[in-house]
PyMOL Python script that loads the backbone (N, CA, C, O; Angstrom):
from pymol import cmd

cmd.read_pdbstr("""\
ATOM      1  N   MET A   1      -4.356 -13.883  22.108  1.00  0.00           N
ATOM      2  CA  MET A   1      -3.860 -12.794  21.300  1.00  0.00           C
ATOM      3  C   MET A   1      -2.890 -13.376  20.272  1.00  0.00           C
ATOM      4  O   MET A   1      -1.900 -14.016  20.624  1.00  0.00           O
ATOM      5  N   ASN A   2      -3.191 -13.143  19.020  1.00  0.00           N
ATOM      6  CA  ASN A   2      -2.332 -13.616  17.937  1.00  0.00           C
ATOM      7  C   ASN A   2      -1.449 -12.485  17.459  1.00  0.00           C
ATOM      8  O   ASN A   2      -1.925 -11.397  17.134  1.00  0.00           O
ATOM      9  N   LEU A   3      -0.152 -12.756  17.420  1.00  0.00           N
ATOM     10  CA  LEU A   3       0.793 -11.781  16.911  1.00  0.00           C
ATOM     11  C   LEU A   3       1.154 -12.147  15.481  1.00  0.00           C
ATOM     12  O   LEU A   3       1.224 -13.325  15.130  1.00  0.00           O
ATOM     13  N   SER A   4       1.380 -11.132  14.664  1.00  0.00           N
ATOM     14  CA  SER A   4       1.771 -11.371  13.281  1.00  0.00           C
ATOM     15  C   SER A   4       2.932 -10.457  12.925  1.00  0.00           C
ATOM     16  O   SER A   4       3.100  -9.380  13.498  1.00  0.00           O
ATOM     17  N   ALA A   5       3.716 -10.906  11.980  1.00  0.00           N
ATOM     18  CA  ALA A   5       4.850 -10.098  11.531  1.00  0.00           C
ATOM     19  C   ALA A   5       4.340  -8.907  10.736  1.00  0.00           C
ATOM     20  O   ALA A   5       3.394  -9.042   9.960  1.00  0.00           O
ATOM     21  N   PRO A   6       4.959  -7.733  10.919  1.00  0.00           N
ATOM     22  CA  PRO A   6       4.530  -6.573  10.125  1.00  0.00           C
ATOM     23  C   PRO A   6       4.932  -6.739   8.664  1.00  0.00           C
ATOM     24  O   PRO A   6       5.861  -7.478   8.338  1.00  0.00           O
ATOM     25  N   LYS A   7       4.222  -6.042   7.801  1.00  0.00           N
ATOM     26  CA  LYS A   7       4.570  -6.066   6.382  1.00  0.00           C
ATOM     27  C   LYS A   7       5.935  -5.417   6.183  1.00  0.00           C
ATOM     28  O   LYS A   7       6.403  -4.658   7.032  1.00  0.00           O
ATOM     29  N   ASN A   8       6.560  -5.721   5.066  1.00  0.00           N
ATOM     30  CA  ASN A   8       7.895  -5.190   4.785  1.00  0.00           C
ATOM     31  C   ASN A   8       7.897  -3.668   4.722  1.00  0.00           C
ATOM     32  O   ASN A   8       8.826  -3.027   5.215  1.00  0.00           O
ATOM     33  N   VAL A   9       6.878  -3.094   4.127  1.00  0.00           N
ATOM     34  CA  VAL A   9       6.814  -1.630   4.001  1.00  0.00           C
ATOM     35  C   VAL A   9       6.716  -0.982   5.378  1.00  0.00           C
ATOM     36  O   VAL A   9       7.387   0.015   5.646  1.00  0.00           O
ATOM     37  N   THR A  10       5.885  -1.544   6.251  1.00  0.00           N
ATOM     38  CA  THR A  10       5.738  -1.006   7.604  1.00  0.00           C
ATOM     39  C   THR A  10       7.049  -1.122   8.363  1.00  0.00           C
ATOM     40  O   THR A  10       7.447  -0.202   9.077  1.00  0.00           O
ATOM     41  N   TRP A  11       7.714  -2.257   8.205  1.00  0.00           N
ATOM     42  CA  TRP A  11       8.982  -2.480   8.892  1.00  0.00           C
ATOM     43  C   TRP A  11      10.046  -1.482   8.424  1.00  0.00           C
ATOM     44  O   TRP A  11      10.782  -0.926   9.240  1.00  0.00           O
ATOM     45  N   ILE A  12      10.124  -1.260   7.116  1.00  0.00           N
ATOM     46  CA  ILE A  12      11.120  -0.323   6.570  1.00  0.00           C
ATOM     47  C   ILE A  12      10.828   1.099   7.042  1.00  0.00           C
ATOM     48  O   ILE A  12      11.755   1.817   7.416  1.00  0.00           O
ATOM     49  N   ILE A  13       9.571   1.520   7.034  1.00  0.00           N
ATOM     50  CA  ILE A  13       9.214   2.863   7.491  1.00  0.00           C
ATOM     51  C   ILE A  13       9.580   3.043   8.958  1.00  0.00           C
ATOM     52  O   ILE A  13      10.137   4.073   9.337  1.00  0.00           O
ATOM     53  N   ALA A  14       9.272   2.045   9.787  1.00  0.00           N
ATOM     54  CA  ALA A  14       9.579   2.134  11.213  1.00  0.00           C
ATOM     55  C   ALA A  14      11.085   2.189  11.453  1.00  0.00           C
ATOM     56  O   ALA A  14      11.544   2.942  12.311  1.00  0.00           O
ATOM     57  N   VAL A  15      11.851   1.409  10.714  1.00  0.00           N
ATOM     58  CA  VAL A  15      13.308   1.409  10.887  1.00  0.00           C
ATOM     59  C   VAL A  15      13.903   2.732  10.423  1.00  0.00           C
ATOM     60  O   VAL A  15      14.807   3.256  11.075  1.00  0.00           O
ATOM     61  N   VAL A  16      13.423   3.281   9.323  1.00  0.00           N
ATOM     62  CA  VAL A  16      13.930   4.573   8.844  1.00  0.00           C
ATOM     63  C   VAL A  16      13.630   5.675   9.858  1.00  0.00           C
ATOM     64  O   VAL A  16      14.499   6.495  10.154  1.00  0.00           O
ATOM     65  N   ILE A  17      12.409   5.700  10.391  1.00  0.00           N
ATOM     66  CA  ILE A  17      12.055   6.703  11.400  1.00  0.00           C
ATOM     67  C   ILE A  17      12.933   6.535  12.639  1.00  0.00           C
ATOM     68  O   ILE A  17      13.439   7.517  13.184  1.00  0.00           O
ATOM     69  N   GLY A  18      13.113   5.290  13.082  1.00  0.00           N
ATOM     70  CA  GLY A  18      13.946   5.031  14.249  1.00  0.00           C
ATOM     71  C   GLY A  18      15.394   5.413  14.031  1.00  0.00           C
ATOM     72  O   GLY A  18      16.018   5.996  14.917  1.00  0.00           O
ATOM     73  N   LEU A  19      15.941   5.094  12.865  1.00  0.00           N
ATOM     74  CA  LEU A  19      17.332   5.453  12.570  1.00  0.00           C
ATOM     75  C   LEU A  19      17.520   6.967  12.481  1.00  0.00           C
ATOM     76  O   LEU A  19      18.521   7.497  12.963  1.00  0.00           O
ATOM     77  N   LEU A  20      16.575   7.657  11.874  1.00  0.00           N
ATOM     78  CA  LEU A  20      16.669   9.118  11.825  1.00  0.00           C
ATOM     79  C   LEU A  20      16.635   9.715  13.224  1.00  0.00           C
ATOM     80  O   LEU A  20      17.369  10.659  13.516  1.00  0.00           O
ATOM     81  N   GLY A  21      15.797   9.177  14.080  1.00  0.00           N
ATOM     82  CA  GLY A  21      15.741   9.641  15.460  1.00  0.00           C
ATOM     83  C   GLY A  21      17.029   9.354  16.205  1.00  0.00           C
ATOM     84  O   GLY A  21      17.502  10.194  16.971  1.00  0.00           O
ATOM     85  N   PHE A  22      17.606   8.173  15.991  1.00  0.00           N
ATOM     86  CA  PHE A  22      18.863   7.805  16.640  1.00  0.00           C
ATOM     87  C   PHE A  22      20.017   8.668  16.156  1.00  0.00           C
ATOM     88  O   PHE A  22      20.812   9.157  16.958  1.00  0.00           O
ATOM     89  N   ILE A  23      20.107   8.855  14.852  1.00  0.00           N
ATOM     90  CA  ILE A  23      21.204   9.652  14.279  1.00  0.00           C
ATOM     91  C   ILE A  23      21.083  11.110  14.672  1.00  0.00           C
ATOM     92  O   ILE A  23      22.098  11.779  14.866  1.00  0.00           O
ATOM     93  N   SER A  24      19.868  11.618  14.795  1.00  0.00           N
ATOM     94  CA  SER A  24      19.692  13.032  15.124  1.00  0.00           C
ATOM     95  C   SER A  24      20.159  13.352  16.546  1.00  0.00           C
ATOM     96  O   SER A  24      20.347  14.523  16.877  1.00  0.00           O
ATOM     97  N   ASN A  25      20.348  12.343  17.387  1.00  0.00           N
ATOM     98  CA  ASN A  25      20.905  12.589  18.718  1.00  0.00           C
ATOM     99  C   ASN A  25      22.399  12.880  18.656  1.00  0.00           C
ATOM    100  O   ASN A  25      22.950  13.462  19.591  1.00  0.00           O
ATOM    101  N   PHE A  26      23.061  12.490  17.580  1.00  0.00           N
ATOM    102  CA  PHE A  26      24.496  12.677  17.444  1.00  0.00           C
ATOM    103  C   PHE A  26      24.868  13.731  16.412  1.00  0.00           C
ATOM    104  O   PHE A  26      25.912  14.372  16.530  1.00  0.00           O
ATOM    105  N   VAL A  27      24.028  13.913  15.406  1.00  0.00           N
ATOM    106  CA  VAL A  27      24.286  14.851  14.314  1.00  0.00           C
ATOM    107  C   VAL A  27      23.104  15.802  14.217  1.00  0.00           C
ATOM    108  O   VAL A  27      21.951  15.381  14.309  1.00  0.00           O
ATOM    109  N   ALA A  28      23.388  17.074  14.032  1.00  0.00           N
ATOM    110  CA  ALA A  28      22.313  18.064  13.916  1.00  0.00           C
ATOM    111  C   ALA A  28      21.660  17.955  12.535  1.00  0.00           C
ATOM    112  O   ALA A  28      22.284  18.251  11.516  1.00  0.00           O
ATOM    113  N   ILE A  29      20.407  17.529  12.522  1.00  0.00           N
ATOM    114  CA  ILE A  29      19.628  17.449  11.288  1.00  0.00           C
ATOM    115  C   ILE A  29      18.584  18.564  11.366  1.00  0.00           C
ATOM    116  O   ILE A  29      17.710  18.522  12.232  1.00  0.00           O
ATOM    117  N   PRO A  30      18.658  19.561  10.476  1.00  0.00           N
ATOM    118  CA  PRO A  30      17.800  20.742  10.603  1.00  0.00           C
ATOM    119  C   PRO A  30      16.301  20.450  10.592  1.00  0.00           C
ATOM    120  O   PRO A  30      15.555  21.082  11.340  1.00  0.00           O
ATOM    121  N   VAL A  31      15.849  19.527   9.778  1.00  0.00           N
ATOM    122  CA  VAL A  31      14.418  19.273   9.641  1.00  0.00           C
ATOM    123  C   VAL A  31      13.858  18.622  10.903  1.00  0.00           C
ATOM    124  O   VAL A  31      12.747  18.937  11.330  1.00  0.00           O
ATOM    125  N   ILE A  32      14.621  17.725  11.491  1.00  0.00           N
ATOM    126  CA  ILE A  32      14.149  16.981  12.656  1.00  0.00           C
ATOM    127  C   ILE A  32      14.246  17.816  13.920  1.00  0.00           C
ATOM    128  O   ILE A  32      13.345  17.778  14.757  1.00  0.00           O
ATOM    129  N   GLY A  33      15.315  18.561  14.067  1.00  0.00           N
ATOM    130  CA  GLY A  33      15.484  19.417  15.236  1.00  0.00           C
ATOM    131  C   GLY A  33      15.618  18.628  16.515  1.00  0.00           C
ATOM    132  O   GLY A  33      16.445  17.719  16.593  1.00  0.00           O
ATOM    133  N   GLY A  34      14.833  18.949  17.514  1.00  0.00           N
ATOM    134  CA  GLY A  34      14.917  18.299  18.811  1.00  0.00           C
ATOM    135  C   GLY A  34      13.941  17.155  19.000  1.00  0.00           C
ATOM    136  O   GLY A  34      13.619  16.799  20.133  1.00  0.00           O
ATOM    137  N   PHE A  35      13.465  16.575  17.910  1.00  0.00           N
ATOM    138  CA  PHE A  35      12.478  15.505  18.002  1.00  0.00           C
ATOM    139  C   PHE A  35      13.090  14.124  17.852  1.00  0.00           C
ATOM    140  O   PHE A  35      12.374  13.172  17.541  1.00  0.00           O
ATOM    141  N   GLY A  36      14.389  13.985  18.063  1.00  0.00           N
ATOM    142  CA  GLY A  36      15.067  12.708  17.873  1.00  0.00           C
ATOM    143  C   GLY A  36      14.515  11.612  18.758  1.00  0.00           C
ATOM    144  O   GLY A  36      14.263  10.502  18.289  1.00  0.00           O
ATOM    145  N   PHE A  37      14.326  11.910  20.032  1.00  0.00           N
ATOM    146  CA  PHE A  37      13.801  10.904  20.955  1.00  0.00           C
ATOM    147  C   PHE A  37      12.407  10.460  20.539  1.00  0.00           C
ATOM    148  O   PHE A  37      12.097   9.269  20.562  1.00  0.00           O
ATOM    149  N   TRP A  38      11.572  11.410  20.162  1.00  0.00           N
ATOM    150  CA  TRP A  38      10.198  11.075  19.802  1.00  0.00           C
ATOM    151  C   TRP A  38      10.132  10.291  18.507  1.00  0.00           C
ATOM    152  O   TRP A  38       9.266   9.429  18.352  1.00  0.00           O
ATOM    153  N   MET A  39      11.027  10.571  17.577  1.00  0.00           N
ATOM    154  CA  MET A  39      11.058   9.798  16.335  1.00  0.00           C
ATOM    155  C   MET A  39      11.478   8.360  16.618  1.00  0.00           C
ATOM    156  O   MET A  39      10.926   7.422  16.042  1.00  0.00           O
ATOM    157  N   LEU A  40      12.450   8.188  17.504  1.00  0.00           N
ATOM    158  CA  LEU A  40      12.867   6.847  17.892  1.00  0.00           C
ATOM    159  C   LEU A  40      11.717   6.109  18.568  1.00  0.00           C
ATOM    160  O   LEU A  40      11.474   4.935  18.288  1.00  0.00           O
ATOM    161  N   PHE A  41      11.019   6.793  19.449  1.00  0.00           N
ATOM    162  CA  PHE A  41       9.867   6.211  20.139  1.00  0.00           C
ATOM    163  C   PHE A  41       8.766   5.827  19.153  1.00  0.00           C
ATOM    164  O   PHE A  41       8.191   4.743  19.262  1.00  0.00           O
ATOM    165  N   ILE A  42       8.468   6.697  18.200  1.00  0.00           N
ATOM    166  CA  ILE A  42       7.420   6.429  17.214  1.00  0.00           C
ATOM    167  C   ILE A  42       7.794   5.239  16.336  1.00  0.00           C
ATOM    168  O   ILE A  42       6.934   4.428  15.991  1.00  0.00           O
ATOM    169  N   GLY A  43       9.072   5.129  15.972  1.00  0.00           N
ATOM    170  CA  GLY A  43       9.506   3.990  15.170  1.00  0.00           C
ATOM    171  C   GLY A  43       9.287   2.672  15.891  1.00  0.00           C
ATOM    172  O   GLY A  43       8.767   1.723  15.306  1.00  0.00           O
ATOM    173  N   PHE A  44       9.681   2.606  17.161  1.00  0.00           N
ATOM    174  CA  PHE A  44       9.480   1.378  17.923  1.00  0.00           C
ATOM    175  C   PHE A  44       8.000   1.132  18.214  1.00  0.00           C
ATOM    176  O   PHE A  44       7.554  -0.016  18.211  1.00  0.00           O
ATOM    177  N   ALA A  45       7.242   2.185  18.463  1.00  0.00           N
ATOM    178  CA  ALA A  45       5.809   2.027  18.707  1.00  0.00           C
ATOM    179  C   ALA A  45       5.103   1.506  17.457  1.00  0.00           C
ATOM    180  O   ALA A  45       4.197   0.677  17.554  1.00  0.00           O
ATOM    181  N   LEU A  46       5.512   1.986  16.290  1.00  0.00           N
ATOM    182  CA  LEU A  46       4.925   1.509  15.039  1.00  0.00           C
ATOM    183  C   LEU A  46       5.192   0.023  14.853  1.00  0.00           C
ATOM    184  O   LEU A  46       4.304  -0.716  14.427  1.00  0.00           O
ATOM    185  N   LEU A  47       6.405  -0.425  15.167  1.00  0.00           N
ATOM    186  CA  LEU A  47       6.701  -1.854  15.076  1.00  0.00           C
ATOM    187  C   LEU A  47       5.860  -2.658  16.053  1.00  0.00           C
ATOM    188  O   LEU A  47       5.371  -3.735  15.713  1.00  0.00           O
ATOM    189  N   ALA A  48       5.688  -2.147  17.257  1.00  0.00           N
ATOM    190  CA  ALA A  48       4.898  -2.863  18.256  1.00  0.00           C
ATOM    191  C   ALA A  48       3.431  -2.947  17.840  1.00  0.00           C
ATOM    192  O   ALA A  48       2.812  -4.004  17.963  1.00  0.00           O
ATOM    193  N   VAL A  49       2.880  -1.859  17.356  1.00  0.00           N
ATOM    194  CA  VAL A  49       1.472  -1.858  16.926  1.00  0.00           C
ATOM    195  C   VAL A  49       1.285  -2.765  15.714  1.00  0.00           C
ATOM    196  O   VAL A  49       0.265  -3.445  15.598  1.00  0.00           O
ATOM    197  N   ALA A  50       2.265  -2.778  14.814  1.00  0.00           N
ATOM    198  CA  ALA A  50       2.146  -3.601  13.607  1.00  0.00           C
ATOM    199  C   ALA A  50       2.162  -5.087  13.938  1.00  0.00           C
ATOM    200  O   ALA A  50       1.632  -5.879  13.159  1.00  0.00           O
ATOM    201  N   THR A  51       2.749  -5.499  15.060  1.00  0.00           N
ATOM    202  CA  THR A  51       2.710  -6.907  15.414  1.00  0.00           C
ATOM    203  C   THR A  51       1.353  -7.306  15.993  1.00  0.00           C
ATOM    204  O   THR A  51       0.982  -8.478  15.934  1.00  0.00           O
ATOM    205  N   PHE A  52       0.620  -6.362  16.543  1.00  0.00           N
ATOM    206  CA  PHE A  52      -0.689  -6.656  17.127  1.00  0.00           C
ATOM    207  C   PHE A  52      -1.816  -6.591  16.093  1.00  0.00           C
ATOM    208  O   PHE A  52      -2.794  -7.330  16.200  1.00  0.00           O
ATOM    209  N   ILE A  53      -1.687  -5.724  15.107  1.00  0.00           N
ATOM    210  CA  ILE A  53      -2.738  -5.543  14.108  1.00  0.00           C
ATOM    211  C   ILE A  53      -2.357  -6.304  12.845  1.00  0.00           C
ATOM    212  O   ILE A  53      -1.337  -6.019  12.219  1.00  0.00           O
ATOM    213  N   GLU A  54      -3.171  -7.255  12.488  1.00  0.00           N
ATOM    214  CA  GLU A  54      -2.881  -8.065  11.315  1.00  0.00           C
ATOM    215  C   GLU A  54      -3.104  -7.253  10.039  1.00  0.00           C
ATOM    216  O   GLU A  54      -4.113  -6.562   9.905  1.00  0.00           O
ATOM    217  N   GLY A  55      -2.174  -7.340   9.125  1.00  0.00           N
ATOM    218  CA  GLY A  55      -2.282  -6.642   7.849  1.00  0.00           C
ATOM    219  C   GLY A  55      -1.669  -5.256   7.839  1.00  0.00           C
ATOM    220  O   GLY A  55      -1.777  -4.537   6.845  1.00  0.00           O
ATOM    221  N   LEU A  56      -1.028  -4.874   8.931  1.00  0.00           N
ATOM    222  CA  LEU A  56      -0.418  -3.525   8.969  1.00  0.00           C
ATOM    223  C   LEU A  56       1.034  -3.625   8.613  1.00  0.00           C
ATOM    224  O   LEU A  56       1.734  -2.613   8.585  1.00  0.00           O
TER     225      LEU A  56
END
""", "prot")
cmd.dss("prot")
cmd.show_as("cartoon", "prot")
cmd.util.cbc("prot")
cmd.orient("prot")
């Protein structure tokens, strides 16, 4: 199994999603609501998938 670094755009999107999820646990963000944990999970999952799929 070959692992590859994710593209910069994928990395930035995953970090932004993860940070929004993390911050929403401490500050009430109306758009996100109660999905903070899931946004954090999706951000980390996106990073993990991007290391397995080349070109993502």
